[in-house]
VOTIKOL-297879 format. One record per residue (C-alpha): chain; x, y, z. Coordinates in steps of 0.25 Angstrom, whole numbers, plus 5000, padded with zeros to 4 digits. Each point is the difference from the previous one (the first is absolute). Layout:
[site "A" [X Y Z]]
...
//
This chain:
[site "A" [4693 4790 5053]]
[site "A" [4999 5014 5007]]
[site "A" [5012 5007 5006]]
[site "A" [4995 4998 5013]]
[site "A" [4998 4985 4998]]
[site "A" [5014 4998 4994]]
[site "A" [5005 5008 5012]]
[site "A" [4993 4991 5010]]
[site "A" [5005 4987 4992]]
[site "A" [5014 5005 5001]]
[site "A" [4999 5003 5015]]
[site "A" [4994 4986 5002]]
[site "A" [5011 4994 4992]]
[site "A" [5011 5007 5008]]
[site "A" [4994 4995 5013]]
[site "A" [5000 4986 4995]]
[site "A" [5015 5002 4995]]
[site "A" [4996 4998 4985]]
[site "A" [5011 5010 4997]]
[site "A" [5000 4999 4985]]
[site "A" [4985 5001 4999]]
[site "A" [5000 5012 5009]]
[site "A" [5011 5007 4992]]
[site "A" [4993 4998 4987]]
[site "A" [4987 5006 5005]]
[site "A" [5006 5012 5007]]
[site "A" [5009 5002 4988]]
[site "A" [4988 5001 4991]]
[site "A" [4994 5010 5009]]
[site "A" [5013 5008 5001]]
[site "A" [5000 5002 4985]]
[site "A" [4988 5009 5001]]
[site "A" [5007 5008 5011]]
[site "A" [4988 4996 5010]]
[site "A" [5008 4994 5012]]
[site "A" [5001 5008 5013]]
[site "A" [5013 5000 5009]]
[site "A" [4995 4988 5008]]
[site "A" [4998 4991 4987]]
[site "A" [5013 5005 4994]]
[site "A" [5006 4994 5012]]
[site "A" [4992 4987 4998]]
[site "A" [5005 5000 4986]]
[site "A" [5015 5002 5005]]
[site "A" [4998 4988 5009]]
[site "A" [4994 4991 4989]]
[site "A" [5011 5004 4991]]
[site "A" [5010 4996 5010]]
[site "A" [4995 4987 5003]]
[site "A" [4998 4997 4985]]
[site "A" [5015 5002 4998]]
[site "A" [4999 5014 4993]]
[site "A" [5009 5008 5008]]
[site "A" [5001 5012 4991]]
[site "A" [4984 5001 4999]]
[site "A" [5000 4999 5015]]
[site "A" [5009 5011 5002]]
[site "A" [4993 5009 4990]]
[site "A" [4986 4997 5007]]
[site "A" [5006 5003 5014]]
[site "A" [5006 5013 4995]]
[site "A" [4987 5005 4994]]
[site "A" [4993 4995 5013]]
[site "A" [5009 5009 5008]]
[site "A" [4997 5012 4991]]
[site "A" [4985 4997 5000]]
[site "A" [5000 5000 5015]]
[site "A" [5007 5013 5001]]
[site "A" [4990 5006 4990]]
[site "A" [4988 4994 5008]]
[site "A" [5006 5007 5013]]
[site "A" [5003 4986 5006]]
[site "A" [5014 5004 5005]]
[site "A" [5001 4988 5010]]
[site "A" [4997 4990 4990]]
[site "A" [5010 5007 4990]]
[site "A" [5011 4998 5011]]
[site "A" [4996 4985 5001]]
[site "A" [5002 4998 4985]]
[site "A" [5013 5008 5000]]
[site "A" [5005 4990 5010]]
[site "A" [4995 4988 4992]]
[site "A" [5008 5006 4988]]
[site "A" [5012 5002 5008]]
[site "A" [4999 4985 5004]]
[site "A" [5000 4996 4985]]
[site "A" [5013 5008 4998]]
[site "A" [5006 4995 5012]]
[site "A" [4999 4986 4995]]
[site "A" [5006 5004 4987]]
[site "A" [5011 5007 5008]]
[site "A" [4997 5014 4993]]
[site "A" [5005 5008 5011]]
[site "A" [4997 5014 4995]]
[site "A" [4986 4996 4996]]
[site "A" [4998 4994 5014]]
[site "A" [5005 5012 5007]]
[site "A" [4991 5009 4992]]
[site "A" [4988 4993 5003]]
[site "A" [5002 4998 5015]]
[site "A" [5004 5015 5001]]
[site "A" [4987 5003 4992]]
[site "A" [4992 4991 5010]]
[site "A" [5006 5007 5012]]
[site "A" [4997 5014 4995]]
[site "A" [4986 4996 4998]]
[site "A" [4998 4994 5014]]
[site "A" [5007 5012 5007]]
[site "A" [4987 5007 5004]]
[site "A" [4991 4988 5000]]
[site "A" [4995 4993 5013]]
[site "A" [5008 4987 5003]]
[site "A" [4994 4988 4993]]
[site "A" [5004 4987 4993]]
[site "A" [5006 5008 4989]]
[site "A" [5011 5005 5010]]
[site "A" [5002 4985 5004]]
[site "A" [5002 4996 4985]]
[site "A" [5010 5012 4998]]
[site "A" [5008 4995 5013]]
[site "A" [5000 4986 4994]]
[site "A" [5006 5005 4987]]
[site "A" [5011 5008 5006]]
[site "A" [5003 4988 5009]]
[site "A" [5001 4991 4988]]
[site "A" [5009 5010 4993]]
[site "A" [5011 4997 5011]]
[site "A" [4999 4985 4996]]
[site "A" [5001 5001 4985]]
[site "A" [5007 5014 4997]]
[site "A" [5007 5002 5013]]
[site "A" [4993 5013 5002]]
[site "A" [5002 5002 5015]]
[site "A" [5004 4992 5012]]
[site "A" [4995 4987 5006]]
[site "A" [4995 5007 5012]]
[site "A" [4993 5010 4991]]
[site "A" [4993 4988 4993]]
[site "A" [4996 4994 5012]]
[site "A" [4994 5013 5006]]
[site "A" [4992 5002 4987]]
[site "A" [4995 4986 5000]]
[site "A" [4996 5001 5015]]
[site "A" [4992 5013 4997]]
[site "A" [4993 4993 4988]]
[site "A" [4996 4988 5009]]
[site "A" [4995 5009 5010]]
[site "A" [4991 5008 4990]]
[site "A" [4995 4987 4994]]
[site "A" [4996 4995 5014]]
[site "A" [4993 5013 5003]]
[site "A" [4993 5001 4987]]
[site "A" [4997 4985 4998]]
[site "A" [5008 4998 4987]]
[site "A" [5004 4986 5000]]
[site "A" [5009 5002 4988]]
[site "A" [5008 5011 5007]]
[site "A" [5001 4992 5013]]
[site "A" [5006 4988 4992]]
[site "A" [5010 5008 4993]]
[site "A" [5004 5007 5013]]
[site "A" [5002 4986 5006]]
[site "A" [5008 4994 4989]]
[site "A" [5009 5013 4999]]
[site "A" [5002 5000 5015]]
[site "A" [5004 4985 4999]]
[site "A" [5010 5003 4989]]
[site "A" [5006 5011 5008]]
[site "A" [5001 4991 5013]]
[site "A" [5007 4989 4992]]
[site "A" [5010 5010 4994]]
[site "A" [5003 5004 5015]]
[site "A" [5002 4986 5003]]
[site "A" [4987 4998 5008]]
[site "A" [4998 4989 4991]]
[site "A" [4989 4991 5006]]
[site "A" [4992 5013 5004]]
[site "A" [5001 5005 4986]]
[site "A" [4996 4987 4993]]
[site "A" [4988 4999 5010]]
[site "A" [4995 5013 4995]]
[site "A" [5002 4996 4986]]
[site "A" [4992 4987 5002]]
[site "A" [4989 5008 5006]]
[site "A" [4999 5009 4988]]
[site "A" [5000 4988 4990]]
[site "A" [4989 4993 5008]]
[site "A" [4991 5012 4998]]
[site "A" [5003 4998 4985]]
[site "A" [4997 4985 5000]]
[site "A" [4987 5003 5008]]
[site "A" [4994 5009 4989]]
[site "A" [5000 5012 5009]]
[site "A" [5008 5009 4990]]
[site "A" [4998 5005 4986]]
[site "A" [5007 4992 4989]]
[site "A" [5011 5011 4998]]
[site "A" [5003 5001 5015]]
[site "A" [5000 4984 5002]]
[site "A" [5009 4998 4988]]
[site "A" [5010 5010 5005]]
[site "A" [5000 4995 5014]]
[site "A" [5003 4986 4995]]
[site "A" [5012 5005 4992]]
[site "A" [5005 5008 5012]]
[site "A" [4999 4989 5010]]
[site "A" [5007 4990 4991]]
[site "A" [5011 5010 4998]]
[site "A" [5002 5002 5015]]
[site "A" [5001 4985 5001]]
[site "A" [5010 4999 4989]]
[site "A" [5008 5011 5006]]
[site "A" [5003 4992 5013]]
[site "A" [5001 4987 4991]]
[site "A" [4988 4994 5007]]
[site "A" [4996 4992 4987]]
[site "A" [4991 4991 5008]]
[site "A" [4991 5011 5004]]
[site "A" [5002 5007 4986]]
[site "A" [4996 4987 4993]]
[site "A" [4987 4999 5009]]
[site "A" [4996 5014 4996]]
[site "A" [5004 4998 4986]]
[site "A" [4990 4988 4999]]
[site "A" [4989 5009 5007]]
[site "A" [5002 5011 4990]]
[site "A" [5000 4991 4988]]
[site "A" [4986 4995 5005]]
[site "A" [4995 5014 5002]]
[site "A" [5004 5004 4986]]
[site "A" [4993 4989 4994]]
[site "A" [4987 5003 5008]]
[site "A" [5001 5015 4996]]
[site "A" [5003 4998 4985]]
[site "A" [5011 5010 5001]]
[site "A" [5011 5002 4990]]
[site "A" [5011 5008 5006]]
[site "A" [5003 4993 5013]]
[site "A" [5000 4986 4995]]
[site "A" [5013 5004 4992]]
[site "A" [5007 5004 5013]]
[site "A" [4994 4988 5007]]
[site "A" [5006 4991 4990]]
[site "A" [5013 5006 5001]]
[site "A" [4999 4998 5015]]
[site "A" [4996 4985 4998]]
[site "A" [5012 4998 4990]]
[site "A" [5010 5005 5011]]
[site "A" [4994 4990 5010]]
[site "A" [5000 4989 4990]]
[site "A" [5015 5003 4996]]
[site "A" [5004 4999 5015]]
[site "A" [4993 4987 5001]]
[site "A" [5007 4994 4988]]
[site "A" [4989 5000 4989]]
[site "A" [5009 5008 4990]]
[site "A" [4993 4997 4987]]
[site "A" [4986 5002 5006]]
[site "A" [5005 5013 5007]]
[site "A" [5004 5005 4987]]
[site "A" [4987 4997 4993]]
[site "A" [4993 5008 5011]]
[site "A" [5009 5011 5000]]
[site "A" [4999 5002 4985]]
[site "A" [4984 4999 5001]]
[site "A" [5001 5011 5011]]
[site "A" [5010 5008 4992]]
[site "A" [4990 5000 4988]]
[site "A" [4989 5006 5008]]
[site "A" [5009 5010 5006]]
[site "A" [5005 5005 4987]]
[site "A" [4986 5001 4994]]
[site "A" [4996 5008 5013]]
[site "A" [5012 5009 4998]]
[site "A" [5005 4997 5014]]
[site "A" [5014 5002 4996]]
[site "A" [5007 5000 5014]]
[site "A" [4993 4987 5003]]
[site "A" [5003 4994 4987]]
[site "A" [5015 5003 5002]]
[site "A" [4999 4992 5013]]
[site "A" [4994 4989 4991]]
[site "A" [5011 5000 4991]]
[site "A" [5010 4999 5011]]
[site "A" [4993 4988 5005]]
[site "A" [5001 4993 4987]]
[site "A" [5015 5004 5000]]
[site "A" [5002 4993 5014]]
[site "A" [4993 4988 4994]]
[site "A" [5008 4999 4988]]
[site "A" [5013 5003 5008]]
[site "A" [4997 4988 5008]]
[site "A" [4997 4991 4988]]
[site "A" [5014 5004 4995]]
[site "A" [4994 5008 4988]]
[site "A" [5009 5012 5002]]
[site "A" [4997 5007 4987]]
[site "A" [4985 5000 5003]]
[site "A" [5002 5004 5014]]
[site "A" [5009 5012 4996]]
[site "A" [4990 5005 4990]]
[site "A" [4988 4999 5010]]
[site "A" [5008 5008 5011]]
[site "A" [5004 5010 4989]]
[site "A" [4985 5002 4997]]
[site "A" [4996 5001 5014]]
[site "A" [5010 5010 5002]]
[site "A" [4995 5008 4988]]
[site "A" [4986 5000 5007]]
[site "A" [5006 5006 5013]]
[site "A" [5003 4988 5009]]
[site "A" [5014 4997 5006]]
[site "A" [5006 4988 4993]]
[site "A" [5009 4996 5011]]
[site "A" [5004 4991 5005]]
[site "A" [4996 4991 4989]]
[site "A" [5008 5008 4989]]
[site "A" [5012 5000 5008]]
[site "A" [4999 4985 5002]]
[site "A" [4998 4998 4985]]
[site "A" [5013 5008 4999]]
[site "A" [5007 4990 5010]]
[site "A" [4995 4988 4993]]
[site "A" [5006 5005 4987]]
[site "A" [5014 5002 5007]]
[site "A" [4998 5016 5000]]
[site "A" [5004 5001 5014]]
[site "A" [5004 5015 4999]]
[site "A" [4987 5003 4994]]
[site "A" [4993 4992 5011]]
[site "A" [5007 5007 5011]]
[site "A" [4997 5014 4994]]
[site "A" [4985 4997 4998]]
[site "A" [4998 4995 5014]]
[site "A" [5008 5011 5006]]
[site "A" [4992 5011 4993]]
[site "A" [4987 4993 5004]]
[site "A" [5004 5000 5015]]
[site "A" [5005 5014 5000]]
[site "A" [4987 5005 4996]]
[site "A" [4992 4990 5009]]
[site "A" [4999 5005 5014]]
[site "A" [4988 4993 5007]]
[site "A" [5005 4988 5007]]
[site "A" [4989 4991 4995]]
[site "A" [5002 5004 4985]]
[site "A" [5015 4996 5001]]
[site "A" [4997 4986 5004]]
[site "A" [4999 4995 4985]]
[site "A" [5013 5007 4997]]
[site "A" [5009 4995 5011]]
[site "A" [5000 4985 4997]]
[site "A" [5004 5004 4985]]
[site "A" [5011 5009 5006]]
[site "A" [5005 4988 5008]]
[site "A" [5001 4991 4988]]
[site "A" [5006 5010 4991]]
[site "A" [5010 5005 5010]]
[site "A" [5005 4985 5002]]
[site "A" [5001 4998 4985]]
[site "A" [5009 5012 5000]]
[site "A" [5007 4994 5012]]
[site "A" [4997 5012 5008]]
[site "A" [4997 4993 5013]]
[site "A" [5000 5013 5008]]
[site "A" [4989 5006 4992]]
[site "A" [4992 4987 5000]]
[site "A" [5001 4999 5015]]
[site "A" [4995 5015 5002]]
[site "A" [4987 4996 4991]]
[site "A" [4998 4987 5008]]
[site "A" [5001 5007 5013]]
[site "A" [4990 5011 4996]]
[site "A" [4991 4989 4995]]
[site "A" [5001 4993 5014]]
[site "A" [4997 5013 5007]]
[site "A" [4987 5002 4992]]
[site "A" [4996 4986 5002]]
[site "A" [5001 5002 5015]]
[site "A" [4992 5013 5000]]
[site "A" [4989 4995 4991]]
[site "A" [5000 4985 5005]]
[site "A" [4994 4993 4988]]
[site "A" [5003 4986 4996]]
[site "A" [5004 5003 4985]]
[site "A" [5009 5011 5005]]
[site "A" [5007 4991 5010]]
[site "A" [5002 4990 4988]]
[site "A" [5006 5010 4991]]
[site "A" [5009 5005 5012]]
[site "A" [5005 4986 5004]]
[site "A" [5003 4997 4985]]
[site "A" [5008 5013 4998]]
[site "A" [5008 4999 5013]]
[site "A" [5002 4985 4997]]
[site "A" [5006 5003 4986]]
[site "A" [5009 5011 5005]]
[site "A" [5005 4990 5011]]
[site "A" [5005 4990 4989]]
[site "A" [5009 5011 4994]]
[site "A" [5005 5004 5014]]
[site "A" [5003 4985 5002]]
[site "A" [4991 4998 5012]]
[site "A" [4995 4986 4996]]
[site "A" [4993 4996 5013]]
[site "A" [4993 5014 5001]]
[site "A" [4996 5000 4986]]
[site "A" [4994 4986 5001]]
[site "A" [4991 5005 5012]]
[site "A" [4995 5012 4992]]
[site "A" [4997 4993 4987]]
[site "A" [4993 4988 5007]]
[site "A" [4991 5011 5007]]
[site "A" [4998 5006 4986]]
[site "A" [4996 4987 4994]]
[site "A" [4990 4998 5011]]
[site "A" [4994 5014 4999]]
[site "A" [4998 4999 4985]]
[site "A" [4994 4986 5001]]
[site "A" [4990 5005 5010]]
[site "A" [4997 5012 4991]]
[site "A" [4997 4990 4988]]
[site "A" [5011 5007 4992]]
[site "A" [5007 4989 4992]]
[site "A" [5009 5008 4991]]
[site "A" [5006 5008 5012]]
[site "A" [5001 4987 5008]]
[site "A" [5008 4993 4989]]
[site "A" [5009 5012 4999]]
[site "A" [5003 4999 5015]]
[site "A" [5002 4985 4999]]
[site "A" [5011 5003 4989]]
[site "A" [5007 5010 5009]]
[site "A" [4999 4990 5012]]
[site "A" [5007 4990 4991]]
[site "A" [5011 5010 4999]]
[site "A" [5001 5002 5015]]
[site "A" [5000 4984 5002]]
[site "A" [5012 5000 4990]]
[site "A" [5007 5010 5008]]
[site "A" [4998 4992 5012]]
[site "A" [5006 4988 4993]]
[site "A" [4986 4992 5000]]
[site "A" [4999 4997 4985]]
[site "A" [4989 4989 5002]]
[site "A" [4991 5011 5006]]
[site "A" [5004 5010 4989]]
[site "A" [4996 4990 4989]]
[site "A" [4987 4997 5007]]
[site "A" [4996 5014 5000]]
[site "A" [5004 5003 4986]]
[site "A" [4992 4988 4995]]
[site "A" [4988 5005 5008]]
[site "A" [5002 5014 4994]]
[site "A" [5001 4995 4986]]
[site "A" [4988 4992 5001]]
[site "A" [4992 5012 5004]]
[site "A" [5006 5009 4989]]
[site "A" [4997 4989 4989]]
[site "A" [4985 4999 5005]]
[site "A" [4999 5015 4999]]
[site "A" [5006 5001 4987]]
[site "A" [5012 5009 5005]]
[site "A" [5010 4996 4989]]
[site "A" [5012 5008 5004]]
[site "A" [4999 4997 5015]]
[site "A" [4999 4985 4996]]
[site "A" [5013 5001 4992]]
[site "A" [5007 5007 5012]]
[site "A" [4996 4988 5009]]
[site "A" [5005 4990 4989]]
[site "A" [5013 5007 5000]]
[site "A" [5002 5000 5015]]
[site "A" [4996 4986 5000]]
[site "A" [5010 4996 4990]]
[site "A" [5011 5008 5007]]
[site "A" [4997 4992 5013]]
[site "A" [5001 4987 4992]]
[site "A" [5014 5005 4995]]
[site "A" [5003 5002 5015]]
[site "A" [5005 5014 4996]]
[site "A" [4989 5008 5008]]
[site "A" [5003 5004 5014]]
[site "A" [5015 4999 4999]]
[site "A" [5009 5010 5007]]
[site "A" [5010 5004 4989]]
[site "A" [5011 5011 4999]]
[site "A" [4998 5008 4987]]
[site "A" [5005 5013 4995]]
[site "A" [4987 5008 4996]]
[site "A" [4999 5011 4990]]
[site "A" [4990 5010 4998]]
[site "A" [5000 5009 4987]]
[site "A" [4991 5012 4997]]
[site "A" [4998 5010 4989]]
[site "A" [5001 5014 5006]]
[site "A" [4990 5011 4997]]
[site "A" [4992 4991 4991]]
[site "A" [4987 5008 5001]]
[site "A" [5007 5013 4995]]
[site "A" [5007 4992 4989]]
[site "A" [4986 4995 4995]]
[site "A" [4995 5014 5000]]
[site "A" [5012 5004 4992]]
[site "A" [5001 4990 4989]]
[site "A" [4985 4995 5000]]
[site "A" [4994 4986 5002]]
[site "A" [5003 4993 4987]]
[site "A" [5015 5004 5001]]
[site "A" [5000 4996 5015]]
[site "A" [4995 4986 4997]]
[site "A" [5012 4998 4990]]
[site "A" [5010 5005 5011]]
[site "A" [4994 4991 5011]]
[site "A" [5000 4988 4990]]
[site "A" [5015 5002 4997]]
[site "A" [5003 5003 5015]]
[site "A" [4993 4987 5004]]
[site "A" [5006 4991 4990]]
[site "A" [5014 5006 5002]]
[site "A" [5000 4998 5016]]
[site "A" [4994 4987 4999]]
[site "A" [5011 4995 4990]]
[site "A" [5011 5006 5009]]
[site "A" [4994 4993 5012]]
[site "A" [4999 4987 4993]]
[site "A" [5014 5001 4995]]
[site "A" [5006 5002 5014]]
[site "A" [4993 4988 5005]]
[site "A" [4990 5008 5007]]
[site "A" [4985 4998 5002]]
[site "A" [4989 5010 4997]]
[site "A" [4990 4998 5012]]
[site "A" [4990 5010 4994]]
[site "A" [4998 5013 4994]]
[site "A" [4997 5012 5009]]
[site "A" [4994 5008 4989]]
[site "A" [5011 5009 4996]]
[site "A" [5011 4991 5004]]
[site "A" [5003 4986 5005]]
[site "A" [5003 4992 5013]]
[site "A" [5011 4989 4997]]
[site "A" [5009 4991 5008]]
[site "A" [5014 4995 4998]]
[site "A" [5008 4989 5007]]
[site "A" [5011 5009 5004]]
[site "A" [5003 5015 5001]]
[site "A" [5011 5000 4989]]
[site "A" [4991 4995 4989]]
[site "A" [4989 5010 5005]]
[site "A" [5010 5012 5000]]
[site "A" [5005 4996 4986]]
[site "A" [4985 4999 4995]]
[site "A" [4997 5014 5006]]
[site "A" [5012 5006 4993]]
[site "A" [4997 4993 4987]]
[site "A" [4986 5006 5001]]
[site "A" [5005 5014 5002]]
[site "A" [5011 4999 4989]]
[site "A" [4990 4995 4990]]
[site "A" [4990 5011 5003]]
[site "A" [5012 5011 4999]]
[site "A" [5004 4994 4987]]
[site "A" [4986 5000 4994]]
[site "A" [4999 5015 5005]]
[site "A" [5013 5003 4993]]
[site "A" [4996 4993 4987]]
[site "A" [4985 5004 4999]]
[site "A" [4999 5012 5009]]
[site "A" [4991 4994 5010]]
[site "A" [4998 4989 5010]]
[site "A" [4992 5001 5013]]
[site "A" [5008 5003 5013]]
[site "A" [5000 4987 5009]]
[site "A" [5004 4999 5014]]
[site "A" [5004 4987 5006]]
[site "A" [5001 4995 5015]]
[site "A" [5007 4987 5005]]
[site "A" [5000 4993 5013]]
[site "A" [5004 4986 5004]]
[site "A" [4992 4994 5011]]
[site "A" [4993 4987 5005]]
[site "A" [4985 4999 4996]]
[site "A" [4989 4989 4998]]
[site "A" [4997 4995 4987]]
[site "A" [4985 5000 4997]]
[site "A" [4996 4994 4987]]
[site "A" [5004 5010 4990]]
[site "A" [5003 5011 5010]]
[site "A" [5009 5003 5012]]
[site "A" [4996 5005 5014]]
[site "A" [5008 5006 5011]]
[site "A" [5005 5013 5006]]
[site "A" [5013 4998 4991]]
[site "A" [4991 5002 4988]]
[site "A" [4993 5012 5006]]
[site "A" [5014 5006 5002]]
[site "A" [5005 4997 4986]]
[site "A" [4987 5007 4995]]
[site "A" [5003 5012 5009]]
[site "A" [5015 5000 4995]]
[site "A" [4995 5001 4986]]
[site "A" [4991 5012 5003]]
[site "A" [5013 5008 5005]]
[site "A" [5006 5000 4987]]
[site "A" [4999 5011 4989]]
[site "A" [4999 4998 4985]]
[site "A" [5012 4993 4995]]
[site "A" [5005 4996 5014]]
[site "A" [5003 4987 5006]]
[site "A" [4999 4999 5016]]
[site "A" [5003 4988 5007]]
[site "A" [5001 4996 5015]]
[site "A" [5015 5000 5005]]
[site "A" [4997 4986 5006]]
[site "A" [4998 4995 4986]]
[site "A" [5012 5007 4994]]
[site "A" [5009 4994 5010]]
[site "A" [4997 4986 4994]]
[site "A" [5002 5005 4986]]
[site "A" [5013 4997 4992]]
[site "A" [4998 5010 4989]]
[site "A" [5009 5011 4997]]
[site "A" [4990 5012 5001]]
[site "A" [5003 5012 5009]]
[site "A" [4989 5005 5009]]
[site "A" [4997 5014 5005]]
[site "A" [4991 5008 5010]]
[site "A" [5000 4989 5010]]
[site "A" [4990 5004 5011]]
[site "A" [4990 4995 5010]]
[site "A" [4985 5001 4997]]
[site "A" [4988 4997 5008]]
[site "A" [4990 4992 4992]]
[site "A" [4985 5000 5004]]
[site "A" [4996 4987 5006]]
[site "A" [5014 4996 5003]]
[site "A" [5005 5002 5015]]
[site "A" [5015 5002 4998]]
[site "A" [5006 5009 4990]]
[site "A" [5006 4994 4987]]
[site "A" [5013 5004 4995]]
[site "A" [5000 5002 4984]]
[site "A" [5009 5005 4989]]
[site "A" [4999 5004 4986]]
[site "A" [5007 4991 4990]]
[site "A" [5009 5008 4990]]
[site "A" [4996 4992 4987]]
[site "A" [5006 5011 4991]]
[site "A" [5014 4998 5004]]
//
């Protein structure tokens, strides 16, 4: 077959989306060095759709050089923008910057044309993915691109301009207007008006915009449309992304096993296509699925791999830490993620986790801050699943603030919203918290009703750990322990400066230290008739029947650590806080502002110090002296609390 016939055959195959056939034919011609710039572009396209990313980049780079040598400056600029887009997807910011700057320089003296529009689009996308500029700048650039596309009749450019305008409007809280523009752009893809590359990109951006405002109904509709489009086009790169999108929707609807299969299939395609950033998102999705199934090891491994590929592993990884009892690690992880996340909508997935983690640490004030922020975002963007998350967050905080009636109201709303959104896992979580609220209100029959409904859902989904939590709460209710108001002395212990200590002695030695620390404190709490409620990561939350035994235990802990330090040269510095208060027993935990106050008292202590509320000391019959009596203001507590240090060395 002649070169001309082979080239015609390759072009025909490309038009019919027979990507592999086109690639093989063009590659054979390229081996002889007979391809001109336009056919090198075709080779790049065929390689891209055939999942040969390296070969695609090479072909586009050579097409760029060929365009320049042939004097086609405008086309060279267009190819430079395409190359910039490839590096943007890989988050290679320096290479992206180099290619967009090269394209801009080539177009400086050229009359305005579609190439200028594509450059504007690429710069607009740089804001979204790399933070190169402001939202206002991104919207202005996408407006220019839309205008150029309209004037020159370039449908791809028009669709890109529309969808990026939609993204910008959503980020500015003009949600319905923004989603409408994204819908319009995606319809152009569905109708076959766009080139395959533009259509696939438009689908992905549209679904991403829907996910940003938690409009999963809309995201699900476009995901199915995108999947059908992928099958019609015989494309390879986008189906991987579409499958991860589908996996997320399936997970939310409770089909966890099927969701994992779909995510892994998508991940396999993405890895073959070298789309590492999107692959990282796929690993995160697998992590979320495994976390819900109770497989914490597999979840942590998946989140770590997603992080390695450039995706933020939070809040999933922080919630894995929490499930393992690493409360301090969970708090540090979620705090760092929130500190780096400024756009309101991107904070939405992080805030419910912050609420849950803060409550586990009995920091009700921090949990309230996160719940209030989430409620404000839900009010601003007004989407059902945002309202569901906000109602659940506020309802859980109200249980710890002992506002039973208000908590029941909020959590019933959360249950209703999750049910309407067809999100059974989240609905069951809200039901479990609703049971806690009913117990606070003294309505044990309603509490058991909600717990049994939640358990049935978790069992159906295969959520092992969540099922076990419901079982424990049901057993506690049957023992008539849950929901009781009880006066206890609460103790919080914590290792001071643990991060620095790990860096000094190394991970292996630190594990030995923590093991000895945990065994020693648990044994001393038990010998003083105390109860370990749970580990807080580097310490413990425990309760005692009276202040005297609690103080005796605290003194025994400090003396044991001091003795170990004298004999062996080292023991980690531990701080201890004590406070007696009334609280509500909730299965294996306690809720109430008294517990929150005890946690805050513990945070006041230094290493080797015991700090107790003076009100607790007044009921103590032990002989230990106290010092440094003072009034302190505790976050989340209206009235100052008087505290003192116990002189355990005397």
